[in-house]
N, CA, C and O atoms as a printed pandas DataFrame, in Angstrom:
     atom_number atom_name residue_name chain_id  residue_number  x_coord  y_coord  z_coord
0              1         N          MET        A               1   77.560  128.727  265.777
1              2        CA          MET        A               1   77.191  127.978  264.965
2              3         C          MET        A               1   76.175  127.932  264.208
3              4         O          MET        A               1   75.234  128.291  264.916
4              5         N          PRO        A               2   75.621  127.586  262.674
5              6        CA          PRO        A               2   74.448  128.029  262.528
6              7         C          PRO        A               2   73.205  126.475  263.006
7              8         O          PRO        A               2   73.780  125.394  262.885
8              9         N          ARG        A               3   72.198  126.406  263.328
9             10        CA          ARG        A               3   71.950  125.235  263.420
10            11         C          ARG        A               3   70.995  125.242  262.218
11            12         O          ARG        A               3   70.535  126.173  261.558
12            13         N          TYR        A               4   70.821  123.734  262.131
13            14        CA          TYR        A               4   69.983  122.861  260.624
14            15         C          TYR        A               4   69.184  122.621  261.363
15            16         O          TYR        A               4   69.312  122.452  262.575
16            17         N          GLU        A               5   68.037  122.565  260.585
17            18        CA          GLU        A               5   66.506  121.635  260.897
18            19         C          GLU        A               5   66.850  120.012  259.932
19            20         O          GLU        A               5   66.853  118.888  260.436
20            21         N          THR        A               6   67.170  120.425  258.155
21            22        CA          THR        A               6   67.357  119.265  257.586
22            23         C          THR        A               6   68.449  119.305  256.947
23            24         O          THR        A               6   69.420  120.061  256.984
24            25         N          VAL        A               7   68.032  117.905  256.024
25            26        CA          VAL        A               7   70.024  117.937  255.449
26            27         C          VAL        A               7   70.102  118.373  254.000
27            28         O          VAL        A               7   70.991  118.363  253.149
28            29         N          ASP        A               8   68.953  118.724  254.035
29            30        CA          ASP        A               8   68.696  119.526  253.026
30            31         C          ASP        A               8   69.922  121.134  253.135
31            32         O          ASP        A               8   71.111  121.184  252.820
32            33         N          GLU        A               9   69.215  122.011  253.575
33            34        CA          GLU        A               9   69.715  122.798  254.752
34            35         C          GLU        A               9   70.639  122.701  254.930
35            36         O          GLU        A               9   71.329  123.472  254.263
36            37         N          LEU        A              10   71.282  121.930  255.722
37            38        CA          LEU        A              10   72.541  121.520  256.139
38            39         C          LEU        A              10   73.084  121.545  254.843
39            40         O          LEU        A              10   73.134  122.738  254.543
40            41         N          LEU        A              11   73.515  120.871  253.916
41            42        CA          LEU        A              11   74.241  120.736  252.806
42            43         C          LEU        A              11   74.381  121.917  251.927
43            44         O          LEU        A              11   75.368  122.393  251.366
44            45         N          ASP        A              12   72.759  122.373  251.960
45            46        CA          ASP        A              12   72.547  123.649  250.933
46            47         C          ASP        A              12   73.919  124.939  251.689
47            48         O          ASP        A              12   74.263  125.964  251.100
48            49         N          ALA        A              13   74.341  124.586  252.750
49            50        CA          ALA        A              13   75.288  125.235  253.751
50            51         C          ALA        A              13   76.651  125.099  253.139
51            52         O          ALA        A              13   77.307  126.064  252.748
52            53         N          TYR        A              14   77.021  123.912  253.081
53            54        CA          TYR        A              14   78.108  123.075  253.312
54            55         C          TYR        A              14   79.249  123.776  252.276
55            56         O          TYR        A              14   80.320  124.180  252.729
56            57         N          PRO        A              15   78.971  123.863  251.089
57            58        CA          PRO        A              15   80.026  125.665  250.189
58            59         C          PRO        A              15   79.911  126.546  250.870
59            60         O          PRO        A              15   80.961  126.479  251.508
60            61         N          GLU        A              16   79.422  127.324  251.215
61            62        CA          GLU        A              16   79.551  128.340  252.144
62            63         C          GLU        A              16   80.495  128.074  253.277
63            64         O          GLU        A              16   81.554  128.694  253.371
64            65         N          ARG        A              17   80.114  127.135  254.162
65            66        CA          ARG        A              17   80.850  126.514  255.716
66            67         C          ARG        A              17   82.172  125.842  255.362
67            68         O          ARG        A              17   83.053  125.792  256.221
68            69         N          PHE        A              18   82.389  125.255  253.991
69            70        CA          PHE        A              18   83.966  124.886  253.468
70            71         C          PHE        A              18   85.147  126.100  253.585
71            72         O          PHE        A              18   84.882  127.172  253.040
72            73         N          ASN        A              19   85.997  126.003  254.045
73            74        CA          ASN        A              19   87.294  126.044  254.690
74            75         C          ASN        A              19   87.880  125.360  254.266
75            76         O          ASN        A              19   88.012  124.238  254.756
76            77         N          PRO        A              20   88.997  126.080  252.231
77            78        CA          PRO        A              20   89.323  125.600  251.656
78            79         C          PRO        A              20   90.496  125.041  252.411
79            80         O          PRO        A              20   90.850  123.875  252.233
80            81         N          GLU        A              21   91.392  126.223  253.642
81            82        CA          GLU        A              21   92.092  126.178  253.784
82            83         C          GLU        A              21   93.202  124.937  255.045
83            84         O          GLU        A              21   94.332  124.691  255.464
84            85         N          LYS        A              22   91.459  124.476  255.113
85            86        CA          LYS        A              22   91.840  123.263  256.413
86            87         C          LYS        A              22   91.798  121.862  255.398
87            88         O          LYS        A              22   92.032  120.748  255.867
88            89         N          ALA        A              23   91.474  122.074  253.979
89            90        CA          ALA        A              23   91.427  121.436  253.225
90            91         C          ALA        A              23   92.926  121.244  252.530
91            92         O          ALA        A              23   93.034  120.903  251.352
92            93         N          LYS        A              24   93.619  121.399  253.051
93            94        CA          LYS        A              24   94.813  121.611  252.000
94            95         C          LYS        A              24   95.498  119.800  251.413
95            96         O          LYS        A              24   95.819  119.436  250.282
96            97         N          ASP        A              25   95.506  119.013  252.763
97            98        CA          ASP        A              25   95.751  118.307  252.141
98            99         C          ASP        A              25   95.057  117.028  252.443
99           100         O          ASP        A              25   95.613  116.053  252.947
100          101         N          VAL        A              26   93.226  117.129  251.944
101          102        CA          VAL        A              26   92.335  116.607  251.365
102          103         C          VAL        A              26   91.877  116.373  250.513
103          104         O          VAL        A              26   91.078  117.120  249.948
104          105         N          ASP        A              27   92.438  114.519  249.850
105          106        CA          ASP        A              27   91.502  114.801  248.715
106          107         C          ASP        A              27   90.462  113.973  249.039
107          108         O          ASP        A              27   90.587  113.584  250.200
108          109         N          GLY        A              28   89.487  113.543  248.498
109          110        CA          GLY        A              28   88.662  112.353  248.762
110          111         C          GLY        A              28   87.534  112.589  248.198
111          112         O          GLY        A              28   87.272  113.538  247.459
112          113         N          VAL        A              29   86.548  111.377  248.671
113          114        CA          VAL        A              29   84.951  111.569  248.084
114          115         C          VAL        A              29   84.162  110.204  249.478
115          116         O          VAL        A              29   84.212  108.993  249.694
116          117         N          VAL        A              30   83.421  111.625  250.153
117          118        CA          VAL        A              30   82.808  110.665  251.138
118          119         C          VAL        A              30   81.211  110.622  250.664
119          120         O          VAL        A              30   80.573  111.603  250.283
120          121         N          GLN        A              31   80.793  109.476  250.757
121          122        CA          GLN        A              31   79.752  109.144  250.070
122          123         C          GLN        A              31   78.633  109.257  251.660
123          124         O          GLN        A              31   79.057  108.853  252.743
124          125         N          LEU        A              32   76.801  110.045  251.450
125          126        CA          LEU        A              32   76.101  110.128  253.028
126          127         C          LEU        A              32   75.786  109.336  252.780
127          128         O          LEU        A              32   75.964  109.321  251.562
128          129         N          ASN        A              33   75.138  108.025  253.192
129          130        CA          ASN        A              33   73.676  107.506  252.332
130          131         C          ASN        A              33   73.237  107.167  254.221
131          132         O          ASN        A              33   73.633  106.337  255.040
132          133         N          LEU        A              34   71.845  108.762  254.274
133          134        CA          LEU        A              34   71.218  109.055  256.139
134          135         C          LEU        A              34   70.050  108.313  254.938
135          136         O          LEU        A              34   69.904  108.306  253.716
136          137         N          THR        A              35   69.328  107.692  256.231
137          138        CA          THR        A              35   68.294  106.969  256.490
138          139         C          THR        A              35   67.462  107.874  256.832
139          140         O          THR        A              35   67.660  109.050  257.137
140          141         N          GLY        A              36   66.471  107.245  256.764
141          142        CA          GLY        A              36   65.200  107.917  257.133
142          143         C          GLY        A              36   64.233  108.921  256.722
143          144         O          GLY        A              36   64.472  109.318  255.582
144          145         N          GLU        A              37   63.649  109.236  257.035
145          146        CA          GLU        A              37   62.782  110.742  256.896
146          147         C          GLU        A              37   63.815  111.876  256.382
147          148         O          GLU        A              37   64.698  112.322  257.114
148          149         N          GLY        A              38   63.598  112.330  254.938
149          150        CA          GLY        A              38   64.424  113.784  255.168
150          151         C          GLY        A              38   66.408  112.825  253.838
151          152         O          GLY        A              38   67.129  113.242  252.931
152          153         N          GLY        A              39   66.316  111.794  254.496
153          154        CA          GLY        A              39   67.316  111.313  253.744
154          155         C          GLY        A              39   67.857  110.666  252.351
155          156         O          GLY        A              39   67.082  110.689  251.394
156          157         N          GLY        A              40   68.780  110.254  252.236
157          158        CA          GLY        A              40   69.037  109.656  250.719
158          159         C          GLY        A              40   70.425  109.667  250.513
159          160         O          GLY        A              40   71.226  109.608  251.446
160          161         N          PRO        A              41   70.701  109.732  249.491
161          162        CA          PRO        A              41   72.128  109.147  249.022
162          163         C          PRO        A              41   73.076  110.383  248.888
163          164         O          PRO        A              41   72.542  111.025  247.983
164          165         N          TYR        A              42   73.773  110.817  249.139
165          166        CA          TYR        A              42   74.509  111.976  248.867
166          167         C          TYR        A              42   75.853  112.157  248.856
167          168         O          TYR        A              42   76.286  111.694  249.912
168          169         N          TYR        A              43   76.864  112.667  248.089
169          170        CA          TYR        A              43   78.615  112.532  248.181
170          171         C          TYR        A              43   78.877  113.687  248.203
171          172         O          TYR        A              43   78.116  114.486  247.656
172          173         N          ALA        A              44   79.721  113.992  248.673
173          174        CA          ALA        A              44   80.901  115.585  248.558
174          175         C          ALA        A              44   82.440  114.801  248.741
175          176         O          ALA        A              44   83.097  113.940  249.326
176          177         N          ALA        A              45   82.401  115.954  247.649
177          178        CA          ALA        A              45   84.106  115.598  246.881
178          179         C          ALA        A              45   84.809  116.418  247.323
179          180         O          ALA        A              45   84.529  117.602  247.138
180          181         N          VAL        A              46   86.000  116.025  248.082
181          182        CA          VAL        A              46   86.627  117.559  247.836
182          183         C          VAL        A              46   88.497  117.421  247.563
183          184         O          VAL        A              46   89.383  116.930  248.262
184          185         N          GLU        A              47   88.512  118.006  246.418
185          186        CA          GLU        A              47   89.911  118.168  245.019
186          187         C          GLU        A              47   90.685  119.358  245.698
187          188         O          GLU        A              47   90.294  120.192  246.515
188          189         N          ASP        A              48   91.627  119.214  245.236
189          190        CA          ASP        A              48   92.537  120.592  245.374
190          191         C          ASP        A              48   91.506  121.913  246.080
191          192         O          ASP        A              48   91.218  122.847  245.332
192          193         N          GLN        A              49   91.050  121.921  247.359
193          194        CA          GLN        A              49   90.884  122.531  248.578
194          195         C          GLN        A              49   89.419  123.047  248.041
195          196         O          GLN        A              49   88.684  123.841  248.628
196          197         N          THR        A              50   89.145  122.320  246.624
197          198        CA          THR        A              50   88.013  122.282  246.475
198          199         C          THR        A              50   86.140  121.369  247.014
199          200         O          THR        A              50   86.262  120.189  247.342
200          201         N          LEU        A              51   85.113  121.776  247.044
201          202        CA          LEU        A              51   83.782  120.797  247.841
202          203         C          LEU        A              51   82.832  121.116  247.016
203          204         O          LEU        A              51   82.304  122.217  246.862
204          205         N          THR        A              52   82.543  119.752  246.285
205          206        CA          THR        A              52   81.642  119.526  245.516
206          207         C          THR        A              52   80.226  118.432  246.315
207          208         O          THR        A              52   80.440  117.228  246.460
208          209         N          VAL        A              53   79.292  118.859  246.619
209          210        CA          VAL        A              53   78.583  118.152  246.821
210          211         C          VAL        A              53   76.934  117.971  245.835
211          212         O          VAL        A              53   76.245  118.813  245.259
212          213         N          GLU        A              54   76.773  116.378  246.022
213          214        CA          GLU        A              54   76.268  116.114  244.616
214          215         C          GLU        A              54   74.731  115.214  245.383
215          216         O          GLU        A              54   74.832  114.850  246.555
216          217         N          GLU        A              55   73.710  114.999  244.784
217          218        CA          GLU        A              55   72.378  114.351  245.041
218          219         C          GLU        A              55   73.368  112.962  244.729
219          220         O          GLU        A              55   74.559  113.051  244.427
220          221         N          GLY        A              56   72.709  111.830  244.851
221          222        CA          GLY        A              56   72.958  110.401  244.334
222          223         C          GLY        A              56   74.152  109.333  244.800
223          224         O          GLY        A              56   74.437  109.620  245.963
224          225         N          THR        A              57   74.945  108.228  244.343
225          226        CA          THR        A              57   75.358  107.427  244.994
226          227         C          THR        A              57   76.717  107.997  244.387
227          228         O          THR        A              57   76.496  108.719  243.415
228          229         N          HIS        A              58   78.188  107.847  244.737
229          230        CA          HIS        A              58   79.415  107.711  243.732
230          231         C          HIS        A              58   79.452  106.933  243.048
231          232         O          HIS        A              58   78.564  106.095  243.211
232          233         N          ASP        A              59   80.287  106.717  242.059
233          234        CA          ASP        A              59   81.268  104.994  240.994
234          235         C          ASP        A              59   82.254  104.261  242.696
235          236         O          ASP        A              59   81.914  103.186  243.190
236          237         N          ALA        A              60   83.222  104.985  243.192
237          238        CA          ALA        A              60   84.330  104.939  243.653
238          239         C          ALA        A              60   84.349  106.028  245.237
239          240         O          ALA        A              60   85.084  107.004  245.390
240          241         N          PRO        A              61   83.513  105.595  246.071
241          242        CA          PRO        A              61   83.863  107.013  247.508
242          243         C          PRO        A              61   85.292  105.803  248.097
243          244         O          PRO        A              61   85.700  104.643  248.051
244          245         N          ASP        A              62   85.524  107.024  248.565
245          246        CA          ASP        A              62   87.073  106.690  249.787
246          247         C          ASP        A              62   86.569  106.441  250.654
247          248         O          ASP        A              62   87.016  105.476  251.275
248          249         N          THR        A              63   85.588  107.018  251.097
249          250        CA          THR        A              63   84.666  106.337  252.821
250          251         C          THR        A              63   83.293  107.099  252.339
251          252         O          THR        A              63   83.115  108.241  251.917
252          253         N          THR        A              64   82.249  105.827  252.611
253          254        CA          THR        A              64   80.965  105.979  252.916
254          255         C          THR        A              64   80.976  105.986  254.308
255          256         O          THR        A              64   81.952  105.673  254.989
256          257         N          LEU        A              65   78.986  106.638  255.084
257          258        CA          LEU        A              65   79.344  107.367  256.253
258          259         C          LEU        A              65   77.601  106.903  255.956
259          260         O          LEU        A              65   77.019  107.447  255.018
260          261         N          THR        A              66   76.860  105.870  256.834
261          262        CA          THR        A              66   75.549  105.624  256.774
262          263         C          THR        A              66   75.003  106.039  258.093
263          264         O          THR        A              66   75.417  105.496  259.118
264          265         N          THR        A              67   74.097  106.970  258.127
265          266        CA          THR        A              67   73.382  107.215  259.191
266          267         C          THR        A              67   72.210  107.498  259.156
267          268         O          THR        A              67   71.882  107.667  257.982
268          269         N          SER        A              68   71.101  107.690  260.078
269          270        CA          SER        A              68   70.354  108.242  259.901
270          271         C          SER        A              68   70.109  110.069  259.960
271          272         O          SER        A              68   70.577  110.890  260.749
272          273         N          ALA        A              69   69.044  110.273  258.598
273          274        CA          ALA        A              69   69.431  111.813  258.119
274          275         C          ALA        A              69   68.915  113.021  259.711
275          276         O          ALA        A              69   69.429  114.107  259.979
276          277         N          GLU        A              70   67.814  112.327  260.459
277          278        CA          GLU        A              70   68.250  113.056  262.145
278          279         C          GLU        A              70   70.148  112.821  262.926
279          280         O          GLU        A              70   70.998  113.521  263.475
280          281         N          ASN        A              71   70.009  111.732  262.594
281          282        CA          ASN        A              71   71.889  111.824  263.488
282          283         C          ASN        A              71   72.619  112.468  262.519
283          284         O          ASN        A              71   73.713  112.854  262.930
284          285         N          TRP        A              72   72.368  112.719  261.325
285          286        CA          TRP        A              72   73.433  113.640  260.319
286          287         C          TRP        A              72   73.817  115.248  261.002
287          288         O          TRP        A              72   74.795  115.842  261.458
288          289         N          VAL        A              73   71.914  115.558  260.654
289          290        CA          VAL        A              73   72.118  116.777  261.372
290          291         C          VAL        A              73   71.750  117.176  262.776
291          292         O          VAL        A              73   71.227  118.289  262.825
292          293         N          ALA        A              74   71.907  116.463  264.111
293          294        CA          ALA        A              74   72.726  116.302  265.034
294          295         C          ALA        A              74   74.239  116.383  265.262
295          296         O          ALA        A              74   74.799  117.162  266.033
296          297         N          ILE        A              75   74.645  115.739  264.714
297          298        CA          ILE        A              75   75.688  115.609  264.454
298          299         C          ILE        A              75   76.625  117.406  264.258
299          300         O          ILE        A              75   77.255  117.945  265.168
300          301         N          ASN        A              76   76.466  117.883  263.072
301          302        CA          ASN        A              76   76.484  118.653  262.602
302          303         C          ASN        A              76   76.238  120.013  263.186
303          304         O          ASN        A              76   76.878  121.030  262.923
304          305         N          ASN        A              77   75.329  119.911  263.930
305          306        CA          ASN        A              77   74.774  120.935  264.762
306          307         C          ASN        A              77   75.944  120.766  266.215
307          308         O          ASN        A              77   75.873  121.538  267.171
308          309         N          GLY        A              78   76.680  119.951  266.157
309          310        CA          GLY        A              78   77.418  119.630  267.416
310          311         C          GLY        A              78   76.523  119.167  268.294
311          312         O          GLY        A              78   77.174  118.909  269.307
312          313         N          GLU        A              79   75.207  118.875  268.508
313          314        CA          GLU        A              79   74.472  117.639  269.194
314          315         C          GLU        A              79   74.487  116.318  269.606
315          316         O          GLU        A              79   73.957  115.728  270.547
316          317         N          ALA        A              80   75.231  115.973  268.670
317          318        CA          ALA        A              80   75.552  113.942  268.881
318          319         C          ALA        A              80   77.149  114.414  268.113
319          320         O          ALA        A              80   77.621  115.253  267.346
320          321         N          ASN        A              81   77.614  112.994  269.092
321          322        CA          ASN        A              81   78.501  112.987  269.257
322          323         C          ASN        A              81   79.298  111.174  267.997
323          324         O          ASN        A              81   79.298  110.006  268.385
324          325         N          PRO        A              82   79.757  111.634  266.774
325          326        CA          PRO        A              82   79.803  110.471  265.674
326          327         C          PRO        A              82   80.433  109.341  266.873
327          328         O          PRO        A              82   79.715  108.409  267.233
328          329         N          MET        A              83   81.286  109.450  267.224
329          330        CA          MET        A              83   82.343  107.914  268.400
330          331         C          MET        A              83   81.004  107.874  269.008
331          332         O          MET        A              83   80.113  107.469  268.261
332          333         N          GLN        A              84   80.762  108.115  269.876
333          334        CA          GLN        A              84   79.147  107.495  270.475
334          335         C          GLN        A              84   78.285  107.120  269.275
335          336         O          GLN        A              84   77.885  105.961  269.169
336          337         N          LEU        A              85   78.001  107.981  268.431
337          338        CA          LEU        A              85   76.481  106.692  267.473
338          339         C          LEU        A              85   77.782  105.590  267.262
339          340         O          LEU        A              85   77.587  104.435  267.639
340          341         N          MET        A              86   78.781  105.858  266.809
341          342        CA          MET        A              86   79.307  104.385  266.345
342          343         C          MET        A              86   79.180  103.375  267.236
343          344         O          MET        A              86   78.217  102.631  267.052
344          345         N          MET        A              87   79.852  103.162  268.100
345          346        CA          MET        A              87   79.896  102.946  269.394
346          347         C          MET        A              87   78.220  101.892  269.176
347          348         O          MET        A              87   78.055  100.692  268.958
348          349         N          GLN        A              88   77.501  102.731  269.315
349          350        CA          GLN        A              88   75.561  102.652  269.459
350          351         C          GLN        A              88   75.249  101.798  268.094
351          352         O          GLN        A              88   74.240  101.214  267.697
352          353         N          GLY        A              89   76.460  101.971  267.594
353          354        CA          GLY        A              89   75.745  101.287  266.183
354          355         C          GLY        A              89   74.641  101.672  265.481
355          356         O          GLY        A              89   73.787  101.017  264.884
356          357         N          ASP        A              90   74.852  103.259  265.709
357          358        CA          ASP        A              90   74.030  104.082  264.729
358          359         C          ASP        A              90   74.562  105.134  263.971
359          360         O          ASP        A              90   74.042  106.248  264.035
360          361         N          LEU        A              91   75.909  104.831  262.987
361          362        CA          LEU        A              91   76.419  105.893  262.396
362          363         C          LEU        A              91   77.812  104.444  262.046
363          364         O          LEU        A              91   78.359  103.943  263.028
364          365         N          SER        A              92   78.134  104.042  260.854
365          366        CA          SER        A              92   79.090  103.219  260.632
366          367         C          SER        A              92   79.559  104.060  259.798
367          368         O          SER        A              92   79.021  105.018  259.241
368          369         N          VAL        A              93   81.482  103.294  259.695
369          370        CA          VAL        A              93   82.171  104.028  258.797
370          371         C          VAL        A              93   82.618  102.805  257.504
371          372         O          VAL        A              93   83.138  101.770  257.922
372          373         N          ASP        A              94   82.449  102.919  256.256
373          374        CA          ASP        A              94   83.049  101.774  255.757
374          375         C          ASP        A              94   84.408  102.925  254.325
375          376         O          ASP        A              94   84.323  103.915  253.598
376          377         N          GLY        A              95   85.130  102.196  254.594
377          378        CA          GLY        A              95   86.784  102.738  254.239
378          379         C          GLY        A              95   87.390  103.325  254.658
379          380         O          GLY        A              95   88.232  102.956  255.477
380          381         N          SER        A              96   87.169  104.855  254.158
381          382        CA          SER        A              96   88.865  105.661  255.109
382          383         C          SER        A              96   88.275  106.575  256.234
383          384         O          SER        A              96   87.529  107.546  256.098
384          385         N          ILE        A              97   89.005  105.799  257.861
385          386        CA          ILE        A              97   87.951  106.390  258.808
386          387         C          ILE        A              97   89.113  107.839  258.747
387          388         O          ILE        A              97   88.582  108.921  258.498
388          389         N          PRO        A              98   90.233  107.824  258.913
389          390        CA          PRO        A              98   91.116  109.155  258.253
390          391         C          PRO        A              98   90.247  109.927  257.533
391          392         O          PRO        A              98   90.235  110.900  258.287
392          393         N          LEU        A              99   89.504  110.226  256.631
393          394        CA          LEU        A              99   88.994  110.886  255.541
394          395         C          LEU        A              99   87.602  111.436  256.700
395          396         O          LEU        A              99   87.379  112.544  257.189
396          397         N          ALA        A             100   86.859  110.100  256.835
397          398        CA          ALA        A             100   86.176  110.819  257.575
398          399         C          ALA        A             100   85.868  111.451  258.943
399          400         O          ALA        A             100   84.754  111.684  259.413
400          401         N          THR        A             101   86.796  111.627  259.363
401          402        CA          THR        A             101   87.446  111.948  260.722
402          403         C          THR        A             101   88.041  113.338  260.314
403          404         O          THR        A             101   87.981  114.079  261.295
404          405         N          LYS        A             102   88.588  113.962  259.238
405          406        CA          LYS        A             102   88.664  114.857  258.693
406          407         C          LYS        A             102   88.100  115.793  257.967
407          408         O          LYS        A             102   88.486  116.959  257.877
408          409         N          PHE        A             103   86.838  115.126  257.238
409          410        CA          PHE        A             103   85.405  115.493  256.646
410          411         C          PHE        A             103   85.285  117.001  257.898
411          412         O          PHE        A             103   85.732  118.144  257.802
412          413         N          GLN        A             104   84.427  116.272  259.072
413          414        CA          GLN        A             104   84.348  116.972  259.871
414          415         C          GLN        A             104   84.558  118.833  259.960
415          416         O          GLN        A             104   83.840  119.831  259.893
416          417         N          GLY        A             105   86.026  118.494  260.151
417          418        CA          GLY        A             105   86.910  120.143  260.564
418          419         C          GLY        A             105   86.299  120.087  259.367
419          420         O          GLY        A             105   85.413  119.246  259.515
420          421         N          LEU        A             106   86.246  120.661  257.834
421          422        CA          LEU        A             106   86.987  120.969  257.053
422          423         C          LEU        A             106   85.978  122.659  256.928
423          424         O          LEU        A             106   86.179  123.741  256.375
424          425         N          PHE        A             107   84.809  122.028  257.837
425          426        CA          PHE        A             107   83.408  124.088  257.774
426          427         C          PHE        A             107   84.048  123.851  258.873
427          428         O          PHE        A             107   84.760  123.039  259.464
428          429         N          ASP        A             108   83.226  125.458  258.967
429          430        CA          ASP        A             108   83.688  126.945  259.929
430          431         C          ASP        A             108   82.091  126.904  260.307
431          432         O          ASP        A             108   81.611  127.759  261.051
């Protein structure tokens, strides 16, 4: 798995790492509210086995994940456990927890 240093680097890699086969039964919008240095609002829309990633806030996301940019990069690098971050209060999920859980599994 590649190692990412920044949120921009990570999100730029999402489309090429996205595996449409894993997204067969997944449709929804994941809002990422990434705090701290290098963060910002982003959203990822999965529909008909395609992925679109945009900067900004979606009008009606199915789930919203809020954590630091540093934590999001660490999660995607396999260096942090999302469940542990949730229990520590360092990651919050608002909305569809199943979508949030499936989202991380859509990438190779």
